[in-house]
C-alpha positions as CSV (number, residue, x, y, z in Angstrom):
1,M,19.0,79.5,-55.6
2,A,19.4,83.0,-56.4
3,Q,19.3,85.1,-53.6
4,V,16.7,87.5,-52.4
5,D,17.9,91.1,-52.8
6,P,18.3,92.8,-49.8
7,V,16.1,95.4,-50.3
8,S,13.1,93.2,-51.3
9,L,13.9,90.9,-48.0
10,S,14.1,93.8,-45.7
11,S,10.7,95.0,-47.3
12,W,9.2,91.3,-46.8
13,I,10.6,90.9,-43.2
14,G,9.1,94.5,-42.6
15,C,5.8,93.6,-43.9
16,D,5.5,90.0,-42.5
17,F,7.6,90.3,-39.2
18,G,7.0,93.9,-38.2
19,L,11.0,94.1,-37.6
20,D,12.5,97.3,-38.5
21,V,15.9,96.1,-40.7
22,A,18.6,98.6,-40.7
23,R,20.8,96.0,-42.8
24,V,20.8,92.7,-44.5
25,E,24.1,90.9,-45.0
26,P,24.4,87.8,-47.3
27,V,25.7,84.7,-45.2
28,G,27.4,82.1,-47.1
29,L,27.0,79.1,-45.1
30,G,24.8,76.1,-45.2
31,A,24.4,73.2,-47.9
32,D,21.1,73.6,-48.7
33,A,21.0,74.6,-52.5
34,R,17.2,75.4,-52.0
35,A,17.9,78.1,-49.6
36,D,19.6,81.5,-49.2
37,L,20.8,82.9,-45.2
38,A,21.1,86.7,-44.3
39,R,22.0,88.1,-41.2
40,V,19.3,90.9,-40.5
41,V,19.9,93.8,-38.3
42,T,17.4,96.0,-36.8
43,V,17.2,99.5,-35.9
44,D,17.2,99.1,-32.6
45,G,20.2,96.7,-32.5
46,R,18.9,93.3,-32.5
47,E,20.4,90.6,-34.8
48,H,18.0,87.6,-36.4
49,A,18.8,84.7,-39.0
50,A,16.5,85.1,-42.0
51,K,16.1,82.5,-44.3
52,T,14.5,81.9,-47.7
53,S,13.8,78.6,-49.0
54,S,12.0,76.9,-51.6
55,G,11.9,73.7,-49.6
56,P,9.8,72.7,-46.3
57,Q,10.7,74.0,-43.1
58,P,8.8,71.2,-40.5
59,G,11.8,71.4,-37.9
60,L,10.3,75.1,-37.3
61,A,7.6,73.9,-35.3
62,V,10.3,71.7,-33.6
63,A,12.6,74.4,-32.6
64,D,9.4,76.6,-31.7
65,L,8.0,74.0,-28.8
66,L,11.3,73.4,-27.5
67,A,12.1,77.0,-27.2
68,S,8.3,77.2,-25.7
69,R,9.3,74.4,-23.2
70,G,12.3,76.2,-22.2
71,V,15.2,74.0,-23.7
72,V,18.3,75.8,-23.3
73,G,20.4,76.3,-26.8
74,V,17.4,76.5,-29.0
75,P,16.8,79.5,-30.8
76,G,13.2,79.8,-31.0
77,P,11.7,81.1,-34.6
78,L,9.8,84.8,-34.6
79,R,5.8,84.1,-35.8
80,T,4.7,86.4,-38.6
81,R,2.1,88.8,-37.6
82,D,-0.6,86.5,-38.5
83,G,1.0,83.9,-36.0
84,A,2.9,81.7,-38.5
85,L,6.2,80.5,-38.4
86,T,6.8,81.1,-42.1
87,A,5.5,83.6,-44.8
88,S,5.3,83.5,-48.4
89,C,7.9,85.8,-50.0
90,G,9.1,86.7,-53.5
91,P,7.4,87.1,-56.9
92,P,3.8,85.4,-57.1
93,G,4.2,81.5,-57.6
94,G,7.7,81.4,-56.6
95,G,7.3,79.1,-54.1
96,L,9.7,80.9,-51.3
97,R,9.1,80.6,-47.6
98,L,10.7,83.1,-45.5
99,S,11.8,82.5,-41.7
100,V,13.3,84.5,-39.2
101,V,15.3,83.3,-35.7
102,P,17.2,85.4,-33.7
103,W,20.7,85.4,-34.6
104,V,23.0,83.5,-32.1
105,R,26.7,85.0,-31.4
106,G,29.0,82.5,-31.2
107,H,31.8,80.1,-32.4
108,R,31.2,77.0,-34.6
109,V,32.3,73.9,-32.8
110,L,33.4,72.7,-35.9
111,D,36.2,75.4,-35.7
112,T,36.8,75.9,-31.6
113,G,36.0,72.2,-30.1
114,M,34.2,71.8,-27.1
115,A,35.0,71.8,-23.3
116,P,33.6,68.9,-20.9
117,P,31.2,70.9,-19.4
118,E,29.9,71.7,-23.1
119,W,30.0,68.3,-24.0
120,A,27.5,67.6,-21.0
121,R,25.3,70.8,-22.3
122,L,24.7,69.4,-25.7
123,G,23.7,65.9,-24.0
124,E,21.3,67.9,-22.2
125,L,20.2,69.6,-24.9
126,L,19.6,66.5,-27.1
127,G,18.0,64.7,-23.9
128,R,15.6,67.2,-23.8
129,L,14.7,66.9,-27.3
130,H,14.4,63.2,-27.2
131,T,12.1,63.0,-24.6
132,T,9.6,65.5,-25.9
133,P,6.2,63.8,-26.3
134,L,5.5,63.1,-29.9
135,T,1.5,64.2,-29.2
136,E,2.8,67.5,-28.9
137,P,1.0,69.9,-30.8
138,G,2.5,71.0,-34.3
139,L,4.8,67.8,-35.0
140,A,2.3,66.0,-37.1
141,T,4.2,67.7,-40.3
142,V,7.7,66.3,-39.0
143,P,8.4,63.7,-41.3
144,R,9.4,60.1,-40.1
145,E,12.3,57.8,-40.8
146,D,11.1,54.8,-42.9
147,H,14.3,53.0,-43.1
148,D,13.7,52.7,-46.9
149,P,17.2,53.1,-48.8
150,T,16.2,52.3,-52.2
151,A,16.5,55.7,-53.8
152,V,20.0,56.4,-52.4
153,V,21.2,52.7,-53.2
154,A,19.9,53.5,-56.7
155,Q,21.6,56.7,-57.0
156,A,24.9,54.8,-55.8
157,R,24.1,52.0,-58.5
158,A,23.7,54.7,-61.2
159,F,26.6,56.8,-60.4
160,A,28.9,55.1,-62.8
161,D,26.7,56.1,-65.8
162,A,26.3,59.7,-64.6
163,L,30.2,59.8,-64.4
164,L,30.5,58.3,-68.1
165,R,27.7,61.0,-69.3
166,A,29.9,63.7,-67.5
167,D,32.8,62.6,-69.1
168,R,31.2,62.4,-72.4
169,D,30.1,66.0,-72.3
170,H,33.1,67.6,-70.5
171,P,35.7,65.4,-71.7
172,A,38.5,68.4,-70.7
173,D,37.1,69.2,-67.3
174,P,39.8,68.8,-64.4
175,A,36.8,68.3,-61.8
176,V,35.2,65.6,-63.6
177,A,38.4,63.9,-64.7
178,A,38.9,63.9,-60.5
179,V,35.8,62.5,-59.7
180,S,36.6,59.7,-61.9
181,V,39.8,59.0,-60.5
182,L,37.9,59.1,-57.0
183,W,35.4,56.8,-58.2
184,A,37.9,53.9,-59.4
185,Q,39.3,54.0,-56.2
186,E,36.9,54.2,-54.4
187,G,33.6,53.1,-56.1
188,P,33.1,49.7,-54.8
189,R,33.5,50.4,-50.9
190,L,30.8,52.9,-51.5
191,L,28.6,50.3,-53.5
192,A,29.5,47.8,-50.3
193,V,28.0,50.8,-48.0
194,A,24.9,50.6,-50.4
195,D,24.5,46.9,-50.0
196,R,25.1,47.1,-46.4
197,A,22.3,49.8,-46.0
198,L,20.0,47.5,-48.1
199,H,20.7,44.6,-45.7
200,L,20.3,46.5,-42.7
201,S,17.1,48.0,-43.7
202,D,15.4,44.7,-43.6
203,S,16.7,43.7,-39.6
204,R,13.8,42.7,-37.2
205,R,15.2,45.2,-35.1
206,W,13.3,48.1,-36.6
207,A,10.1,46.1,-35.2
208,Q,11.7,47.1,-31.7
209,V,12.6,50.4,-32.3
210,S,11.0,53.2,-30.4
211,P,11.4,56.7,-32.5
212,V,12.0,59.7,-31.1
213,L,12.0,63.4,-31.8
214,C,15.3,64.0,-33.5
215,H,17.4,67.3,-35.1
216,G,18.7,64.9,-38.0
217,D,21.8,66.8,-38.6
218,P,23.4,68.0,-35.3
219,H,27.0,67.7,-36.6
220,H,29.7,70.4,-35.3
221,G,28.8,72.9,-37.8
222,N,25.3,73.4,-36.7
223,L,26.8,73.7,-33.2
224,L,27.6,77.1,-31.6
225,V,29.3,77.4,-28.3
226,D,28.9,81.4,-26.7
227,G,31.3,83.2,-24.6
228,S,29.9,82.2,-21.3
229,G,30.2,78.2,-22.8
230,G,26.5,77.9,-23.5
231,V,25.6,75.4,-26.3
232,H,23.6,76.3,-29.4
233,L,21.7,73.6,-31.8
234,I,20.7,75.6,-34.9
235,D,19.3,74.8,-38.3
236,W,16.2,72.6,-37.7
237,D,15.5,72.1,-41.3
238,D,16.3,68.1,-40.9
239,A,14.4,67.3,-37.8
240,V,12.8,64.0,-38.1
241,V,10.7,61.4,-36.0
242,A,13.7,58.7,-35.8
243,P,15.6,56.1,-33.7
244,R,17.6,58.5,-31.4
245,E,20.6,56.9,-33.2
246,A,20.0,59.0,-35.8
247,D,20.9,62.1,-34.0
248,L,23.5,60.0,-31.8
249,M,25.8,58.8,-34.8
250,F,27.1,62.6,-34.8
251,V,28.4,61.8,-31.4
252,V,29.5,58.4,-31.3
253,G,32.4,58.4,-34.1
254,G,31.1,61.4,-35.4
255,V,30.6,62.1,-39.4
256,F,34.0,64.4,-40.1
257,S,37.1,62.6,-40.9
258,H,39.0,65.7,-39.7
259,A,36.8,66.3,-36.6
260,T,37.0,62.8,-34.9
261,I,35.1,62.3,-31.5
262,T,36.9,60.5,-29.2
263,E,35.7,58.2,-26.4
264,E,36.2,60.8,-23.4
265,Q,34.2,63.4,-25.3
266,V,31.3,60.8,-25.7
267,R,31.9,59.9,-22.1
268,W,31.2,63.7,-21.4
269,F,28.4,63.8,-23.5
270,F,26.5,60.8,-22.0
271,E,26.9,62.8,-18.6
272,G,24.5,65.3,-19.7
273,Y,22.5,62.7,-21.6
274,A,21.8,59.6,-19.7
275,P,20.4,61.5,-16.4
276,V,17.5,63.4,-18.7
277,T,16.6,60.0,-21.1
278,G,18.1,57.1,-18.8
279,V,19.7,55.8,-22.0
280,T,23.3,54.9,-21.9
281,L,26.0,54.6,-24.5
282,E,25.8,50.7,-24.2
283,D,21.9,51.0,-24.8
284,L,22.2,52.0,-28.8
285,D,21.4,49.4,-31.1
286,A,24.6,48.9,-33.0
287,E,22.7,47.7,-36.4
288,V,20.5,50.7,-36.1
289,L,23.3,53.2,-35.9
290,A,25.1,51.1,-38.7
291,Y,22.2,51.5,-40.9
292,L,22.0,55.3,-40.5
293,R,26.0,55.8,-40.9
294,C,25.1,53.7,-44.2
295,V,22.3,56.3,-45.6
296,R,24.2,59.2,-44.6
297,A,27.6,58.5,-46.0
298,L,25.8,57.7,-49.2
299,V,24.1,60.9,-49.5
300,D,26.8,63.0,-48.6
301,V,29.3,61.3,-51.0
302,L,27.0,61.0,-53.6
303,D,25.4,64.6,-53.5
304,L,29.1,66.5,-53.2
305,A,30.3,64.0,-56.3
306,E,27.3,64.7,-58.5
307,T,27.7,68.4,-57.6
308,A,31.4,68.2,-58.6
309,L,30.4,66.9,-62.1
310,A,28.3,69.5,-62.8
311,A,30.2,71.5,-64.9
312,S,27.2,73.4,-66.3
313,D,25.5,74.1,-62.7
314,H,28.4,75.1,-60.3
315,A,31.4,77.5,-60.2
316,L,34.8,75.3,-60.6
317,A,35.8,76.5,-56.8
318,D,32.3,75.4,-55.7
319,R,33.1,72.1,-57.6
320,W,36.3,71.3,-56.1
321,E,35.3,72.2,-52.6
322,A,32.4,69.5,-53.0
323,L,34.9,67.3,-54.2
324,R,37.3,67.7,-51.2
325,Y,34.8,67.1,-49.1
326,A,33.2,64.0,-50.4
327,S,37.0,62.6,-50.3
328,G,37.3,63.3,-46.8
329,T,33.8,61.4,-46.2
330,L,35.6,58.9,-48.1
331,G,39.1,58.7,-46.6
332,S,40.6,57.3,-43.3
333,G,38.3,58.0,-40.4
334,G,35.7,59.0,-42.4
335,L,31.7,57.7,-42.6
336,V,32.2,55.2,-45.1
337,E,34.9,53.9,-42.9
338,L,32.4,53.6,-40.1
339,A,29.5,52.7,-41.8
340,L,31.6,49.7,-43.1
341,S,33.1,48.5,-39.4
């Protein structure tokens, strides 16, 4: 999505949120192609994260609720002059929504890791999230996990045809050639993940699952640790009502091959999580966990691989980067290996 120019963004923030903006700095983080993020500094020195997005932002209601309940580590979104969590912005009919949250100063856990007390704080934070009553006002728009993998399984089974079309349209493209090699090596394993997702989606266990409020994407790129050891969970766009395993799969095994999570770190996490929820590691459902890993692995690999194929839509450097992440998901210690284990 094209970035909103800083002058217009400053104007919209001032008009809708009442902030006197001194400067706007685009931020090149986040994998959502529908959204742009900017760091906004006001005249009085306060810092905020401003997101313009063409997609829905139901997670703002979750962050707003948790912040209002005093859950430490959740930056609460600012409200507009009219009391809303987002404002319309951009050209009329453009469909962009603007949201503003306090900027969190800290280091990404993906870059720095966490100390034992910080793992426990993360456990307590997710525990507070998972014990939030689903009857709270404002949560009606949060989507529900429906354990229906039909769309992503169809995407996996159609990928070979997409690869043939890309090779035909761009026969000399190096990124397309690299995807072709990767698919020849790893395609059968990914199709096995798709088959397993379908099988597990029919499990009788789903009737016994009690869904909870989940962040949906609490990987270590969305976790920040500040200078005092405080843990902050950002980017609530994927908030969902789902089995608790939808969040805990990011802790038990993790999702990044280059940032695997040890048994000791899992123990530290549950030292914070179990006292809040009454749930221990042994209480997790292995089949539900496996299903959710399968779906996440399919989404990660296929979306990234399709980005790498899209020679007309993305810069070559971005396509190579997408292919690198897809290869990591497929490689040793990656999520595909976990999903099939």
